[in-house]
C-alpha positions as CSV (number, residue, x, y, z in Angstrom):
1,M,106.9,83.1,95.4
2,K,107.0,82.6,99.1
3,L,107.6,84.3,102.5
4,L,110.3,82.1,103.9
5,S,110.8,83.8,107.3
6,V,109.5,86.6,109.4
7,H,111.6,88.6,111.8
8,C,111.1,91.3,114.5
9,G,113.3,93.2,116.8
10,L,113.1,95.9,119.5
11,P,115.5,98.8,120.0
12,R,118.7,97.8,121.9
13,D,121.8,99.7,122.9
14,V,125.2,98.7,121.5
15,V,128.6,100.3,121.7
16,W,130.1,101.3,118.4
17,H,133.5,103.1,118.1
18,G,133.2,104.0,121.8
19,S,129.7,105.5,121.7
20,K,126.4,104.1,122.7
21,V,124.0,103.6,119.7
22,T,120.4,102.5,119.8
23,T,119.4,100.2,116.9
24,S,116.7,97.7,115.9
25,I,118.7,96.0,113.2
26,F,119.1,92.8,115.1
27,K,116.1,90.8,114.2
28,E,114.9,87.4,115.5
29,P,112.6,84.9,113.8
30,V,109.0,84.9,114.7
31,P,107.2,81.6,115.2
32,G,103.6,81.2,114.1
33,R,101.5,84.0,112.7
34,I,101.8,87.7,113.5
35,A,99.7,90.8,112.9
36,L,101.0,93.2,110.2
37,R,99.8,96.7,111.1
38,T,100.0,100.0,109.1
39,L,103.3,101.0,110.6
40,N,105.0,97.7,111.4
41,L,104.6,94.1,112.6
42,D,103.5,93.4,116.1
43,G,106.7,93.1,118.2
44,D,108.8,95.1,115.8
45,R,109.9,98.7,116.5
46,Q,112.2,101.2,114.7
47,S,114.8,103.1,116.8
48,D,115.2,106.4,114.9
49,L,111.9,107.4,113.4
50,S,113.5,110.4,111.6
51,V,115.0,108.0,109.1
52,H,113.3,104.6,109.7
53,G,109.7,103.5,109.9
54,G,106.6,105.3,108.8
55,K,103.8,104.1,106.6
56,D,106.1,103.9,103.5
57,K,108.6,101.7,105.3
58,A,106.4,99.5,107.4
59,V,108.1,96.3,106.3
60,Y,111.6,95.6,104.9
61,C,111.9,92.6,102.5
62,Y,115.1,90.9,101.5
63,P,115.4,88.2,98.8
64,V,116.9,84.9,100.1
65,E,118.7,84.6,96.7
66,H,121.1,87.3,97.7
67,Y,122.5,85.3,100.7
68,E,124.7,83.2,98.4
69,Y,126.4,86.3,97.2
70,W,127.0,87.6,100.7
71,K,128.3,84.2,101.9
72,V,131.2,84.7,99.4
73,E,131.6,88.4,100.2
74,L,131.4,88.0,104.0
75,P,133.4,84.8,104.9
76,G,133.3,84.1,108.6
77,H,130.0,85.8,109.2
78,A,127.0,83.8,110.3
79,L,124.2,84.7,107.9
80,P,120.9,83.3,109.2
81,M,117.8,84.7,107.5
82,G,117.1,88.1,109.0
83,A,120.8,89.0,109.1
84,F,120.4,92.1,107.0
85,G,117.7,93.5,109.4
86,E,114.8,92.4,107.1
87,N,111.3,91.7,108.4
88,F,110.5,89.4,105.5
89,T,113.0,87.0,103.9
90,T,111.4,86.2,100.5
91,E,111.8,83.7,97.7
92,G,111.1,84.5,94.1
93,L,111.1,88.3,94.3
94,N,114.1,90.5,93.3
95,E,114.9,94.1,92.5
96,D,114.7,93.6,88.7
97,S,111.2,92.0,88.7
98,V,109.6,94.1,91.5
99,H,108.4,97.5,90.5
100,I,107.4,100.5,92.7
101,G,103.7,100.3,93.2
102,D,103.4,96.6,92.8
103,R,100.4,95.4,94.9
104,I,101.1,92.1,96.7
105,S,99.1,89.8,99.0
106,I,100.9,87.9,101.8
107,G,98.7,85.9,104.2
108,S,95.6,88.0,104.8
109,A,97.5,91.3,104.4
110,E,97.9,93.4,101.2
111,V,101.0,95.5,100.7
112,V,102.5,97.9,98.1
113,V,106.2,98.1,97.1
114,S,107.3,101.7,98.0
115,Q,111.1,102.1,97.7
116,P,114.5,100.5,97.9
117,R,116.4,100.3,101.2
118,M,119.1,102.9,101.6
119,P,121.3,101.6,104.4
120,C,122.6,103.7,107.2
121,Y,125.7,103.2,109.3
122,K,123.9,100.7,111.5
123,L,124.3,98.1,108.9
124,G,128.0,98.5,109.5
125,I,127.4,97.9,113.2
126,R,125.5,94.7,112.4
127,F,128.5,93.4,110.4
128,E,131.2,95.3,112.4
129,S,132.5,97.0,109.3
130,D,132.4,100.7,108.4
131,D,132.7,99.6,104.8
132,M,129.5,97.6,104.7
133,V,127.2,100.4,103.7
134,R,129.3,101.2,100.6
135,R,129.5,97.5,99.7
136,F,125.8,97.0,100.2
137,L,124.9,99.9,97.9
138,A,127.4,98.9,95.3
139,S,126.0,95.3,95.2
140,R,122.6,96.8,94.3
141,R,121.2,93.9,96.4
142,T,119.3,96.3,98.6
143,G,115.9,94.7,99.1
144,F,112.9,96.9,99.3
145,Y,110.2,98.4,101.6
146,L,106.5,97.7,101.7
147,A,103.6,100.0,102.7
148,V,100.6,98.2,104.2
149,K,97.4,98.7,102.1
150,R,95.4,96.2,104.2
151,E,96.3,95.0,107.6
152,G,96.3,91.2,108.2
153,E,98.2,88.2,109.6
154,V,101.3,86.8,108.0
155,G,103.6,83.9,108.8
156,S,106.6,81.9,107.4
157,G,105.5,79.7,104.5
158,D,102.8,82.1,103.2
159,E,102.4,82.4,99.5
160,V,103.3,85.8,98.0
161,T,101.0,86.8,95.1
162,V,101.4,89.9,92.9
163,L,97.9,91.2,92.5
164,D,98.8,94.2,90.3
165,H,102.0,94.9,88.4
166,D,102.4,98.0,86.3
167,P,105.0,97.5,83.7
168,N,105.1,101.2,83.1
169,S,106.3,101.8,86.6
170,I,110.0,101.7,87.5
171,S,111.8,98.7,89.0
172,V,113.6,98.8,92.3
173,S,116.9,98.1,90.5
174,E,116.3,101.1,88.2
175,I,115.7,103.3,91.2
176,N,118.9,102.0,92.8
177,R,120.9,102.7,89.7
178,L,119.5,106.3,89.4
179,Y,120.4,106.8,93.1
180,I,124.0,105.7,92.6
181,A,124.7,107.1,89.1
182,K,127.2,109.9,88.9
183,E,125.8,111.2,85.6
184,Y,122.5,110.8,83.7
185,D,122.0,110.2,80.0
186,K,118.8,110.8,78.1
187,E,117.4,107.4,79.0
188,D,118.1,108.1,82.7
189,L,116.3,111.4,82.5
190,R,113.3,109.7,80.9
191,L,113.3,107.2,83.7
192,V,113.3,109.9,86.3
193,R,110.3,111.6,84.6
194,R,108.5,108.2,84.7
195,A,109.4,107.7,88.4
196,L,107.9,111.1,89.3
197,T,104.5,109.9,88.0
198,V,104.5,106.7,90.2
199,Q,102.0,107.4,93.1
200,A,103.6,104.8,95.4
201,L,107.0,106.4,95.3
202,P,107.4,108.6,98.4
203,E,107.7,112.4,97.9
204,S,111.2,112.4,99.5
205,W,112.4,110.1,96.7
206,K,110.7,112.2,94.0
207,E,112.3,115.3,95.4
208,F,115.7,113.7,95.4
209,L,115.5,112.4,91.9
210,E,114.1,115.6,90.5
211,E,116.9,117.7,92.1
212,K,119.6,115.3,90.9
213,A,118.2,115.2,87.4
214,T,118.1,119.0,87.3
215,R,121.7,119.2,88.6
216,L,123.1,116.6,86.3
217,S,121.4,118.0,83.2
218,A,122.4,121.6,83.8
């Protein structure tokens, strides 16, 4: 498993549907090595801290394997690594194999998988399509966020090593499915109960899943 490319971006103003919007979704590749801090990479900033950033979303990872799918789905779009706003483009990690709470070393840093990405309308701005958010969620190729357990330096080409994997945790793909599902069966309710015990899953996700399970099982 490998970190193929590192990307950072600062807030910029763009015009979307006649209104000015500030976004940091446009990322550029970073040469050499860069410091990974508790809240983000040096040189990377989130625009709207009410929904982006924070310790549970310090770094956004996206698997390079998904790019082939999007090349078919998005003909005519240039898709360099970093196109989906990710900080890390990775090889060998995917939503099925990665579990919430997995502890991973990259360079001299140590990170923990915290949650899937739930895209906002700014992904639509990046691809000039209001339908992009729906398509991204439906694909379940969402990537995932990392919390920083130990600060360090990272760079393109670094090996990615899973230090601790709890098979009793819940995978990123399972969380995605529970988020999208219109109804829950008994197995889904069991998965929700399991998710609520995972320490690394943010409280906002636990509250959402618990409320949804209560509503769908009523």
